[in-house]
N, C-alpha and C positions, 0 to 999 in steps of 0.2 A: 539599383544605384550604379551609375557608370564608374569606371576607374577614375575619370577626371573629377567627378563629384566627390568621390571618396577622398581623393587627394586634397581637394579644397577643404573639406571638413577636418581632415587631419591637421592641415596647416593652420586652419582657423583655431583649433584647440591649442596648438602650440603658441600662436600669437597671444591668445587670451592667457595662457599660462605665464608668458613672459611679461605681459602688460596688464595683469589683473589688479595690481595695487598702485594706482596712480597717486602722486602726491597731491596734497591740498593745493588749490590753485594759487594761494598766496605764498606757497613754499618757494624759497629762492631757487630751487632746482626744477621747478615746474616747467619752465620754458624748455630747458634742455631735455627733460623727460618727454614732453609732448613732441619735440622735434624727432626724437628717436622713435616714438610710437608712430608718427606719421611716415617716417622713412621706412620703417618695417612694414607698415600697411601698404605703401607703394610697392615695395619688393614683393609682398604677398600677392597683390593683384598682378604684377608683371610676371611673376613665376607661373601664374595660371593664364597668361596671355589675355588678361582682362575678361576672363570667363564671366558671364553674367552672374553666376552664383557667387563667385569670389568677390565681385564688386559689391553685390548686395550684402553679403555677409560681412565684408570689410566695413561698410558704412554702419551696419548694426553694431559691430564690435566697438568701433571707435565711439559711437554714440553711447554705448553702454559704459565704457570706461570714463567717458565724460560725466555721466550721471554719478558715477562713484566718486570722482574727484569733487564734484559740486557738493556731494553729501558730506564731504570732509570740511567744507567751508572754504572761504577765501575768495568768493566772487567768480569772475570770468576765468576761462581756461588760460593756460600759459601760452597758447598759440595766438 
């Protein structure tokens, strides 16, 4: 594994640690929470200069937390 790939995985774990518990989509704070998650994901990708691994992992992480939010109920995402 390259140093860049290692950094991507470490930052991905941090992102998931911070955004692992999304609110239900009908929660009044959902829109604000999703805006923060999207901003942090953009910062994650930019920090790695849009490295292909960072982009792919970022999409997967965002999709994963979306599934978790939907499981809590409340319809569509806050975004």
